[in-house]
Each structure stands twice: as C-alpha cells, then as structure tokens.
LODO-495717 format. One record per residue (C-alpha): x, y, z; residue in three letters. Coordinates in Angstrom, 1 decimal, padded with zeros to 4 digits. Layout:
BEGIN
<site east="X" north="Y" up="Z" rest="ala"/>
...
***
This chain:
BEGIN
<site east="000.0" north="000.0" up="000.0" rest="unk"/>
<site east="001.2" north="003.5" up="-000.8" rest="unk"/>
<site east="001.2" north="006.1" up="002.0" rest="unk"/>
<site east="-001.6" north="008.5" up="001.4" rest="unk"/>
<site east="-003.8" north="006.0" up="-000.4" rest="unk"/>
<site east="-006.5" north="003.7" up="000.9" rest="unk"/>
<site east="-007.1" north="000.0" up="001.3" rest="unk"/>
<site east="-009.9" north="-002.4" up="002.3" rest="unk"/>
<site east="-009.6" north="-005.7" up="004.2" rest="unk"/>
<site east="-012.6" north="-007.9" up="003.4" rest="unk"/>
<site east="-013.9" north="-010.9" up="005.3" rest="unk"/>
<site east="-015.9" north="-013.8" up="004.0" rest="unk"/>
<site east="-017.7" north="-015.5" up="006.9" rest="unk"/>
<site east="-020.1" north="-018.4" up="007.2" rest="unk"/>
<site east="-022.1" north="-018.7" up="010.4" rest="unk"/>
<site east="-025.3" north="-017.9" up="012.2" rest="unk"/>
<site east="-026.3" north="-014.2" up="012.4" rest="unk"/>
<site east="-026.1" north="-011.9" up="014.2" rest="unk"/>
<site east="-022.3" north="-011.5" up="014.2" rest="unk"/>
<site east="-020.1" north="-008.9" up="015.8" rest="unk"/>
<site east="-016.6" north="-008.0" up="014.5" rest="unk"/>
<site east="-013.4" north="-006.7" up="016.0" rest="unk"/>
<site east="-010.5" north="-005.9" up="013.7" rest="unk"/>
<site east="-007.1" north="-005.8" up="015.3" rest="unk"/>
<site east="-003.7" north="-004.5" up="014.1" rest="unk"/>
<site east="-000.7" north="-006.2" up="015.8" rest="unk"/>
<site east="-003.1" north="-007.5" up="018.5" rest="unk"/>
<site east="-004.7" north="-004.1" up="019.3" rest="unk"/>
<site east="-008.3" north="-003.3" up="018.5" rest="unk"/>
<site east="-008.6" north="-000.8" up="015.6" rest="unk"/>
<site east="-010.7" north="002.3" up="016.1" rest="unk"/>
<site east="-013.8" north="001.9" up="013.9" rest="unk"/>
<site east="-013.0" north="-001.8" up="013.5" rest="unk"/>
<site east="-016.4" north="-003.1" up="014.5" rest="unk"/>
<site east="-017.3" north="-003.8" up="010.8" rest="unk"/>
<site east="-017.1" north="-006.8" up="008.5" rest="unk"/>
<site east="-014.9" north="-005.0" up="005.9" rest="unk"/>
<site east="-012.3" north="-002.6" up="007.2" rest="unk"/>
<site east="-011.3" north="000.5" up="005.2" rest="unk"/>
<site east="-008.2" north="002.4" up="006.1" rest="unk"/>
<site east="-008.0" north="005.8" up="004.6" rest="unk"/>
<site east="-005.7" north="007.7" up="004.4" rest="unk"/>
<site east="-002.9" north="005.2" up="004.7" rest="unk"/>
<site east="-000.3" north="006.4" up="007.1" rest="unk"/>
<site east="003.3" north="005.2" up="007.8" rest="unk"/>
<site east="001.9" north="003.6" up="011.0" rest="unk"/>
<site east="-000.9" north="001.8" up="009.1" rest="unk"/>
<site east="001.3" north="-001.2" up="008.3" rest="unk"/>
<site east="001.1" north="-004.3" up="010.4" rest="unk"/>
<site east="-000.6" north="-007.7" up="010.8" rest="unk"/>
<site east="-004.4" north="-007.4" up="010.8" rest="unk"/>
<site east="-006.8" north="-010.1" up="012.2" rest="unk"/>
<site east="-010.5" north="-010.2" up="012.4" rest="unk"/>
<site east="-012.4" north="-011.7" up="015.4" rest="unk"/>
<site east="-015.9" north="-012.6" up="014.5" rest="unk"/>
<site east="-018.4" north="-013.6" up="017.2" rest="unk"/>
<site east="-021.9" north="-015.1" up="017.2" rest="unk"/>
<site east="-023.9" north="-016.9" up="019.8" rest="unk"/>
<site east="-021.8" north="-020.1" up="019.3" rest="unk"/>
<site east="-018.4" north="-018.5" up="019.9" rest="unk"/>
<site east="-015.5" north="-016.5" up="018.4" rest="unk"/>
<site east="-013.2" north="-017.3" up="015.6" rest="unk"/>
<site east="-010.0" north="-015.4" up="014.7" rest="unk"/>
<site east="-008.8" north="-015.0" up="011.1" rest="unk"/>
<site east="-005.3" north="-015.6" up="009.9" rest="unk"/>
<site east="-003.2" north="-012.4" up="009.9" rest="unk"/>
<site east="-003.2" north="-010.2" up="006.8" rest="unk"/>
<site east="000.1" north="-008.4" up="006.5" rest="unk"/>
<site east="-000.1" north="-004.8" up="005.3" rest="unk"/>
<site east="003.2" north="-003.2" up="004.2" rest="unk"/>
<site east="003.1" north="000.6" up="003.6" rest="unk"/>
<site east="005.4" north="002.2" up="001.0" rest="unk"/>
<site east="006.5" north="005.5" up="002.5" rest="unk"/>
<site east="006.3" north="008.8" up="000.6" rest="unk"/>
<site east="009.5" north="010.6" up="-000.1" rest="unk"/>
<site east="010.2" north="013.4" up="002.5" rest="unk"/>
<site east="013.0" north="016.0" up="002.5" rest="unk"/>
<site east="014.6" north="015.8" up="005.9" rest="unk"/>
<site east="017.5" north="018.3" up="005.2" rest="unk"/>
<site east="016.7" north="021.1" up="002.8" rest="unk"/>
<site east="019.2" north="022.4" up="000.3" rest="unk"/>
<site east="020.5" north="025.9" up="001.4" rest="unk"/>
<site east="021.0" north="029.0" up="-000.6" rest="unk"/>
<site east="024.7" north="029.6" up="-001.6" rest="unk"/>
<site east="026.9" north="032.5" up="-002.3" rest="unk"/>
<site east="030.0" north="031.4" up="-004.2" rest="unk"/>
<site east="032.8" north="033.4" up="-005.8" rest="unk"/>
<site east="033.4" north="033.1" up="-009.5" rest="unk"/>
<site east="035.7" north="030.2" up="-010.2" rest="unk"/>
<site east="034.8" north="028.2" up="-007.1" rest="unk"/>
<site east="032.7" north="025.1" up="-007.0" rest="unk"/>
<site east="029.1" north="025.2" up="-005.7" rest="unk"/>
<site east="027.8" north="022.1" up="-004.0" rest="unk"/>
<site east="024.1" north="021.7" up="-003.1" rest="unk"/>
<site east="022.6" north="018.7" up="-001.4" rest="unk"/>
<site east="019.3" north="017.3" up="-000.1" rest="unk"/>
<site east="018.6" north="014.5" up="002.4" rest="unk"/>
<site east="015.5" north="012.4" up="002.0" rest="unk"/>
<site east="013.7" north="009.5" up="003.5" rest="unk"/>
<site east="011.1" north="007.2" up="001.9" rest="unk"/>
<site east="010.6" north="004.0" up="000.0" rest="unk"/>
<site east="013.6" north="003.4" up="-002.2" rest="unk"/>
<site east="014.9" north="003.7" up="-004.7" rest="unk"/>
<site east="014.8" north="007.5" up="-004.8" rest="unk"/>
<site east="015.5" north="009.5" up="-008.0" rest="unk"/>
<site east="016.6" north="013.1" up="-008.3" rest="unk"/>
<site east="016.2" north="015.8" up="-011.0" rest="unk"/>
<site east="018.0" north="019.1" up="-010.3" rest="unk"/>
<site east="016.8" north="022.1" up="-012.2" rest="unk"/>
<site east="018.0" north="025.6" up="-012.9" rest="unk"/>
<site east="015.3" north="028.2" up="-013.4" rest="unk"/>
<site east="012.8" north="025.4" up="-014.0" rest="unk"/>
<site east="014.8" north="023.6" up="-016.6" rest="unk"/>
<site east="016.2" north="020.1" up="-015.9" rest="unk"/>
<site east="020.0" north="019.8" up="-015.6" rest="unk"/>
<site east="021.2" north="016.7" up="-017.5" rest="unk"/>
<site east="022.8" north="013.8" up="-015.6" rest="unk"/>
<site east="021.8" north="014.9" up="-012.1" rest="unk"/>
<site east="020.3" north="011.8" up="-010.6" rest="unk"/>
<site east="022.0" north="012.2" up="-007.2" rest="unk"/>
<site east="021.3" north="013.8" up="-003.8" rest="unk"/>
<site east="024.3" north="016.1" up="-004.5" rest="unk"/>
<site east="024.6" north="018.7" up="-007.3" rest="unk"/>
<site east="028.1" north="020.1" up="-007.9" rest="unk"/>
<site east="028.6" north="023.0" up="-010.2" rest="unk"/>
<site east="032.3" north="023.3" up="-011.1" rest="unk"/>
<site east="034.0" north="026.7" up="-011.4" rest="unk"/>
<site east="030.9" north="028.8" up="-011.4" rest="unk"/>
<site east="030.6" north="031.9" up="-013.6" rest="unk"/>
<site east="028.1" north="034.8" up="-013.3" rest="unk"/>
<site east="025.7" north="032.8" up="-015.6" rest="unk"/>
<site east="025.6" north="030.0" up="-013.0" rest="unk"/>
<site east="023.4" north="032.2" up="-010.7" rest="unk"/>
<site east="019.7" north="031.4" up="-010.7" rest="unk"/>
<site east="016.9" north="029.6" up="-008.9" rest="unk"/>
<site east="017.8" north="026.0" up="-008.4" rest="unk"/>
<site east="015.3" north="023.3" up="-007.4" rest="unk"/>
<site east="015.3" north="019.5" up="-006.9" rest="unk"/>
<site east="012.5" north="017.1" up="-007.5" rest="unk"/>
<site east="012.9" north="013.8" up="-005.5" rest="unk"/>
<site east="010.7" north="010.9" up="-006.5" rest="unk"/>
<site east="009.9" north="007.4" up="-005.4" rest="unk"/>
<site east="007.1" north="004.8" up="-006.2" rest="unk"/>
<site east="004.7" north="006.8" up="-004.1" rest="unk"/>
<site east="005.2" north="010.3" up="-005.5" rest="unk"/>
<site east="007.3" north="013.4" up="-005.8" rest="unk"/>
<site east="008.5" north="016.3" up="-003.6" rest="unk"/>
<site east="010.0" north="019.6" up="-004.7" rest="unk"/>
<site east="012.3" north="022.2" up="-003.2" rest="unk"/>
<site east="013.2" north="025.6" up="-004.7" rest="unk"/>
<site east="015.8" north="028.1" up="-003.5" rest="unk"/>
<site east="018.1" north="030.8" up="-004.9" rest="unk"/>
***
C-alpha cells in the first residue's frame, strides 16, 4: 500500500447471524474496526502491520489468519538544500537529504529547466561563472510520489 492511499480488508464468513466483529492490528483493536470489511484511509506510515478479524456469534468466536499490510513510505525531504553565495571560479555544492521507500530518484533544475545527468542527492557546479546564478530546485521521486524544493 502506498502512503496517502487507501485499502480495504474484506472478510468472508459463514455462520449464524447476528455476528459482531473486531479488527485488530498487531493484536490491538482498531478504532472503527467493528465492521465486517475494514477500510483504512488515508494510509499512514503507521498503518502497516498484521491485521486479524475476530468474528463472534452466539456459538463462539473465531479469529482469522493475519493479513500483513506493508506501507510504502512517501519521499520526504529531511534536510533542505541551502542558498549559496559562491565566488566566481569556485565550485558550488548543493545537497538534499530524504527518506522514503527506495529507490529515490533526483532531478535538479536551474530556473525550472532540468539539468542533464543529475540523478543524485548532491549537485556540484564546477568553477561557477556569473551565468551560474539562478533559482535551483530539486525534484525527488519514489514509487509513491514526488516532492520539490526551490531556492536561490
């Protein structure tokens, strides 16, 4: 499951009605889990785990096998790139630190235009010239989505 999405756990039961239901995640009752089919929306990083259903009727209680839910985490920038002031002829080094479901991909841009061959968390501009000045941004992506950061 992708973080931010939704999922439903469905149960097929045979037995005498009426029945009551308790969904549990990792052995703990889920809020709103007194339903036959459990919908989780939005999916959070903490939504992953082993889910079981306890179904009860007048003859007793049965517990389902566990359904394992794995959440793919959105990419998040944990250390933002910083604005730079660099003298002409020096190298400019920009970087970003991210978390999230790997692999992560990076596209660095200058004034909104992608810079070729920049699929790294670090961008190095060698021996800058006045034309190197501009607004730089980075787009970081994974299987769940994208995040952007702009600065000058």
